[in-house]
N, C-alpha and C positions, 0 to 999 in steps of 0.2 A: 671533629664531630661528624658522625655518619648517620645516614637515614636509618640504618639498622639499629643503631644505638637509640635513636629517638623513638623508633617503633617499640623497642623493648621497654623504654622508660614509660611510654604512654600505657602500655599493657599492664605494667606493675601499678601505675597510678590508678588505673581503672579497676583492677581486681583487688588491690591492696594485699597481694599474695604472690610471692615469687614463683612458686610451683605452678599455680593456676595460670599465671602470666606466661610462663614457659610453654605450657600446653596450648595456650591460645595462639601463640606465634610459631608453634611447631619447632621448638628448639629445646635442648636439654637445659635443666635448671642451672647447672654450673656455668654453662656458656653464657646464659642470660645474665647471671650475677656478675660474671667477669666483664661483660660489656658495660653493665651499669657502673661498675667500679671505674672502668676506663673513662667513661663519660664524666663521672664525678671528679676524677683526677684532672682531666682536661679543663673542666670548668672551675676547679679549685673550691668546690663546695659540695657538701653532702646534699643529696636530693631526697633521701628518705631517712626517717627515724626508725630504727629497727629495734627499739627497746622491747624486751620480753616477747619477741615474736609479733608484736603489734606494728604493722607497717603503716606509717603515716607520712605525708609529704612535709618536708621542711619548708621554710620560707623560700629558699632557692627553688625547691621543687614546685611550689605553688606558682612562682613567677615563670618557670620554664614551661609548665604544662600547656597553657593556651598557645604559646609560641610554637611548641613542638607540634601540637595538633594542626596549627595553621601551615607550618612547613610541610608536614606530611600530606595535608589536603592539597596544597599547591603542587606538590610532586605528583600526586595522583592525577590532578587536572592536566598537568603537562604530559603525562604518559598517555592519557586518553586523547588529548589533542593530536599528538603525534600519530597514534594508532589510527585516528580518523583520517588524517592526511594520507597515511600509508594505504588505508582501505580504498582510496580513490585510485590507487595504482594496481590494485588487485581486488579480490573479493568478488561478490556477485550481487545482483538485484533480481528478486523473484517478483515478476509483474504479471498480474492477471488482467485480461481485457476481453470484451466481446469480439467475435470475429469481424464485425463491421468496423470496429475501431482499429483492429489489427491491420486492416487493409487501407483504412482511410486516414486516421490521425497519426498512428504510431510510426510508420516507416521513417518519416523525415525527422521526428524527434529522436528516435533511437539511433539514427545515423549520426546526428549531431552529438548525442551523448557518447557514442562509440568513438567518434573522432577525438573528443576531448579526453576520454578516459578509456583508452583501448585495452587496458589490462583488466577491466571489470567485465565479468561474464554476465550476459543478459539472458535470464531464463524466463520464457514467456509461456503462460498458460491461457489457452482460449476456453471460453465457456460462457454460459448465461450468467446473469447477475446473481441469481440464487446460488448457483454452484460456486461462484467466486467468493460470495460472502461466507459460505461454509469453509472454504479454503483459508480465508483470512482468519476465521475464528480458531482454527486448529493450528495456526502458525505456519501453514505451508506457503504463504505468500507474504511479501513485505508491503506491497501496494496493489491496488486493484482499481480498474475503471469500471464503475457499476452504475446502474440506472436507478435514479431516485423516483419515488420514495423506496426505501429499503423494506424488505419484508417485516411484518410486525414483530416477529420473534427473533429479529437479528441481534447478534451480540453487540456489545458496546464498540462502535466504530466512530472514528473521526472522519467526516466527509467535507470536501471542499468542492463547490460546484465548478465544473470545467467548461461545459458548453450546453446549449439547448439546440436541439436539432429537429427540423421538420421531418415527418414521415411522408413518403410518396408511394404511389402504386406503380409497380413495374410490370410490363407485359412484353411479349415477343413483338419485335418490330415487324415480323412477317404477318402478324394478326391485325385485324381491325382495331383501332384505338378504343379503349374503354371510355365511358363517360361522354359528356357533351361539351363542346366549346373548349376543349383542352383541359377540362377539369372533371373530377369524379367525386360524387358524394358518397359518404359512408352508406347511405341507404341504397345506392346503386350496386353495392357489393352483395345484396341479397340475391341468392341463386347463382351468383357468379362462381366459376371454378377457382378456388383459392389454393395456392401452394402454401403450406403452413409449417412454421418452425416446430421443433420438438418441445416437449414439456421442459420447463426451467428457463425458457427464453422470455424476457420481458416483452419482446415484440409480439409474441403469441398472446400474452395476457392483455396487452394494450388493444390489439385488434379484436379479440373476443369481446372485451368490455365495450368497445365502441359499437360493435354490431349489436350486442344485446341492448345497449342503450337506445338503439333504433328499433328494437322490438323483434329481432330475428336472430336465428342461429346460422352462422356461415356454412357454406358447403365446401368441404375439402376434397380435392382430387388426389393430393399427395400431402402427407404430413410426417414430421419427424426429422427433418433435415437441419443441417447447419447452414450458414449464410451461403457458402459456395454452392452447396447442393441445391438450395432453394432457387438461386439465380440460374443455375443450370437447368432445372426443371422448367422454369419460366421460359428460358430460351428455346427449349424443346417444344413449347406450345402446350404444356400440360395445364396451364392456368396463369393467374396473376398473383402478385404478392405485395404486401405492405412492408416496406423496408425503409431504413434510414436514408436520408438524402445523400450523405457522404458515400455510402455503399453504392447507391444507384449511380452517382456521378462517375464512379470508377468501373462500372459494370460493362462498359463497351457500347458500341453503336448498334449492336443487335438487340438491345433492349430499349423499349420506349419508357420514358418517365412521365407520369401524369400526376400533377399536384392534386391534393385533396381540397375540395371546395369548402367554403365557409371557414370556420375556426380550425378545421383540420385536426391533425394529431401531431403532438410533439413529444419528445422525450428529453429528460434532463440527465446528463452524464456528470458524475462526480468522481473525484479521486479519493479513495478510502484507505485507511489503515487502522489497525487496532488502537483503541484509546489507551490501553494499559501498557503498551510496549512501544517505545520510540523506534521508528524505522532506522536501520543502519545508515551510516554516513553516505554511502553510495546511493542508497534508495532516496535519501533526502535530497541529494543533488538531482536525481532524475525527477523527483517531485517538483523541485524548483523549476526545472527546464520545461516540464509539462505546463505548469501554471503560467510561466512567462510566455508560452506559445499558444495560449488559448485561442482557438480559431473563432472567427466571426461567422456564425451560421444562423440558419432560421429564415 
């Protein structure tokens, strides 16, 4: 008894027609009939009643059908399991993340993943959360680290909270410290020269919303940069910026980090993927490693 014979048998049982069954499994009708006859000979029983062109299952056929379906399903499961194991020796993971997470959270996790699965290619896309959500929606990414809450018009995504992170103010160490007593209020940003991220960055939206809640519009000296550019402009003394604490911690000694007073500002980072498509096996392994290594921040 061969898998091919069982496949042909199930096809005939479901279509009740030899020609249509042959078309469904992409084989000639004589070849399919020959394999069915061989299966019947091996089992020692007719599986179909062929009276007057009306194809029906015999008692033996009725008994075999659920078993054949189960055998074929188990074979497909075995094939998929093996392919998933193989995918951890090759394949790729397409991961999106904000620039601050690319420099703060991801290096250690990606190094551990690469050490464990050196044959899997890691393709990283940097961008703001809005951009990454769009990339997920069109299938260009398997996973993305995004800032919650998602935009109102976001596609159906599954998200798992990864970390909550304080935002701080960075300034050039060569300039006088902003604020008083080692802290700065949002209200103190009124009139201060701000280096601002480009449109599409949640950090931009968070900062603008916080300033407007205090009743003022912030003053930009430079705007439109990514994380490295923003930190570079601050180093050069062009202004101050509101950035994630992880990015500030890795920025170097030439930048001063000043906490925000009171409740301050925080952002919530989540790991996201499309709800209608399961991530590939390698992506699920990276997802597990990221969740296992959730940092303690805030």
